C-alpha positions as CSV (number, residue, x, y, z in Angstrom):
1,X,0.0,0.0,0.0
2,X,2.8,2.4,0.9
3,X,4.4,1.6,-2.5
4,X,1.2,2.4,-4.3
5,X,0.7,5.6,-2.3
6,X,4.3,6.7,-3.0
7,X,3.8,5.9,-6.8
8,X,0.7,8.0,-6.9
9,X,2.3,10.9,-5.2
10,X,5.4,10.7,-7.5
11,X,3.2,10.6,-10.6
12,X,1.1,13.5,-9.5
13,X,4.2,15.5,-8.7
14,X,5.7,14.7,-12.1
15,X,2.4,15.6,-13.8
16,X,2.2,18.9,-12.0
17,X,5.8,19.8,-12.9
18,X,5.2,18.9,-16.6
19,X,2.0,21.0,-16.6
20,X,3.8,24.0,-15.3
21,X,6.9,23.8,-17.5
22,X,6.0,22.3,-20.9
23,X,2.8,24.3,-21.6
24,X,4.7,27.5,-20.5
25,X,7.5,26.8,-23.0
26,X,5.2,25.8,-25.8
27,X,3.0,28.8,-25.2
28,X,5.6,31.5,-25.2
29,X,3.8,33.2,-28.1
30,X,0.5,33.5,-26.2
31,X,2.3,34.8,-23.2
32,X,4.0,37.4,-25.4
33,X,0.7,38.4,-27.0
34,X,-0.9,38.9,-23.6
35,X,2.0,40.9,-22.2
36,X,2.4,43.1,-25.3
37,X,-1.2,44.2,-24.9
38,X,-0.4,45.2,-21.3
39,X,2.9,47.0,-21.8
40,X,3.1,50.7,-22.6
41,X,5.4,53.7,-22.8
42,X,8.8,53.2,-21.0
43,X,8.4,49.4,-20.7
44,X,11.1,47.2,-22.1
45,X,11.2,43.9,-23.9
46,X,14.5,42.0,-24.0
47,X,14.8,39.1,-26.4
48,X,17.7,37.4,-24.7
49,X,20.3,34.9,-25.5
50,X,20.3,31.7,-23.4
51,X,22.8,32.9,-20.8
52,X,20.9,36.2,-20.0
53,X,20.6,36.5,-16.2
54,X,17.3,35.8,-14.5
55,X,16.0,38.7,-12.4
56,X,14.4,38.3,-9.1
57,X,13.1,41.9,-8.7
58,X,9.5,42.7,-9.1
59,X,8.6,44.4,-12.4
60,X,10.5,41.8,-14.4
61,X,8.6,38.9,-16.1
62,X,10.5,36.1,-17.8
63,X,9.2,33.9,-20.5
64,X,11.2,30.9,-21.7
65,X,10.9,30.2,-25.4
66,X,12.0,27.2,-27.3
67,X,13.0,29.4,-30.2
68,X,16.0,31.3,-31.5
69,X,16.4,35.1,-31.3
70,X,15.4,35.9,-35.0
71,X,12.1,34.0,-34.7
72,X,11.3,35.7,-31.4
73,X,12.3,39.1,-32.7
74,X,10.1,38.6,-35.7
75,X,7.1,37.4,-33.6
76,X,7.4,40.3,-31.1
77,X,7.7,43.0,-33.8
78,X,4.7,41.5,-35.6
79,X,2.7,41.7,-32.3
80,X,3.9,45.3,-31.6
81,X,3.0,46.3,-35.2
82,X,-0.6,45.1,-34.6
83,X,-0.9,47.5,-31.7
84,X,-1.4,51.3,-32.0
85,X,-0.4,52.2,-28.5
86,X,3.3,51.4,-28.6
87,X,6.3,51.2,-31.0
88,X,9.8,50.1,-30.2
89,X,13.1,51.8,-30.1
90,X,15.5,48.8,-31.0
91,X,18.9,48.4,-29.5
92,X,21.6,45.9,-30.4
93,X,24.8,45.4,-28.5
94,X,27.8,47.2,-29.9
95,X,29.9,44.1,-29.1
96,X,28.1,41.8,-31.5
97,X,29.6,43.7,-34.5
98,X,33.1,42.7,-33.3
99,X,32.3,39.0,-32.6
100,X,33.6,36.9,-35.5
101,X,32.5,33.6,-36.9
102,X,35.9,31.9,-36.1
103,X,35.4,32.3,-32.3
104,X,31.6,32.1,-32.4
105,X,30.6,29.7,-35.2
106,X,27.2,30.7,-36.7
107,X,27.3,34.4,-35.5
108,X,27.5,35.8,-39.1
109,X,24.4,33.9,-40.2
110,X,22.6,34.9,-37.0
111,X,23.5,38.6,-37.5
112,X,21.9,38.4,-41.0
113,X,18.8,36.6,-39.6
114,X,18.4,39.3,-36.9
115,X,18.7,42.1,-39.4
116,X,16.0,40.4,-41.5
117,X,13.8,39.9,-38.5
118,X,13.9,43.6,-37.6
119,X,11.3,44.3,-40.4
120,X,13.4,47.3,-41.7
121,X,13.2,49.0,-38.3
122,X,16.2,51.1,-37.5
123,X,18.3,50.0,-34.6
124,X,20.9,51.7,-32.4
125,X,24.1,50.0,-31.1
126,X,24.9,50.5,-27.4
127,X,27.4,48.5,-25.4
128,X,25.8,45.7,-23.5
129,X,26.7,46.9,-20.0
130,X,24.9,50.3,-20.7
131,X,21.9,48.4,-22.0
132,X,21.8,46.3,-18.8
133,X,22.1,49.4,-16.7
134,X,19.1,50.9,-18.5
135,X,17.1,47.8,-17.9
136,X,18.1,47.8,-14.2
137,X,17.1,51.4,-13.9
138,X,13.8,50.8,-15.8
139,X,12.8,47.8,-13.7
140,X,12.6,49.9,-10.5
141,X,9.6,51.8,-12.0
142,X,8.4,50.1,-15.1
143,X,7.8,46.5,-16.3
144,X,10.4,44.6,-18.2
145,X,9.6,41.5,-20.2
146,X,12.5,39.1,-20.8
147,X,12.0,36.4,-23.4
148,X,14.8,34.0,-23.0
149,X,15.7,32.1,-26.2
150,X,17.8,29.1,-27.0
151,X,20.4,31.2,-28.9
152,X,23.8,30.4,-27.5
153,X,25.9,33.1,-29.1
154,X,27.5,36.0,-27.3
155,X,26.1,39.6,-27.3
156,X,23.1,38.7,-29.5
157,X,20.3,39.9,-27.2
158,X,17.9,42.4,-28.7
159,X,16.5,45.2,-26.5
160,X,13.2,47.0,-27.2
161,X,12.3,50.2,-25.4
162,X,8.6,50.9,-25.9
163,X,7.5,54.4,-27.0
164,X,4.0,55.8,-27.6
165,X,2.7,54.5,-30.9
166,X,0.6,57.6,-31.6
167,X,3.0,60.3,-30.5
168,X,6.6,60.9,-31.5
169,X,9.6,63.0,-30.4
170,X,8.9,65.7,-33.0
171,X,5.3,66.1,-31.9
172,X,6.4,66.3,-28.2
173,X,9.0,69.0,-29.2
174,X,6.3,71.0,-31.0
175,X,3.9,70.7,-28.1
176,X,6.6,71.9,-25.6
177,X,7.4,74.9,-27.9
178,X,3.8,75.8,-28.1
179,X,3.3,75.7,-24.4
180,X,6.4,77.8,-23.9
181,X,5.3,80.4,-26.4
182,X,1.8,80.6,-24.7
183,X,3.5,81.0,-21.3
184,X,5.7,83.9,-22.7
185,X,2.7,85.5,-24.4
186,X,0.7,85.4,-21.1
187,X,3.6,86.9,-19.2
188,X,3.9,89.7,-21.8
189,X,0.3,90.7,-21.6
190,X,-0.4,93.7,-19.5
191,X,-2.3,92.9,-16.3
192,X,-5.7,94.6,-16.0
């Protein structure tokens, strides 16, 4: 009887572990879809290489995918392009440009695949440590979604900083100039 009881407990434990891990890995796309609809201005999405550190702070959600970086970048950008409320500023690590195929076999092909997956969006190169510092700073006030991939090549993570999809820097600049002009005009008016 003890043997049967122990076997039932072990099989239930194994089943609960499998239910928690496998569907999560296989459903990374649904998790991304849900989270993208929740994220907004100043949130970040990191499409991370396999060794990207796990974060224990609140404000950081991690999704494990069973895909490579280019597939995840393509999927995330497609999801963002369907929304109107956000658009990404895309950052690549400056270091990846210097990593060569002889020390990291496959890196050249991966760089080409990432470029294609960017959907003609412009990207900015920043050194990885600066990007990690930006993420750490952001996570104290804003949500960060980390999608860990199976890509095992150095400096290949892609960082997306979300901006308003319906408002750009030029519109903001014009608004601030208008407010400033109105304030100066108000100050210049004679008081009755």
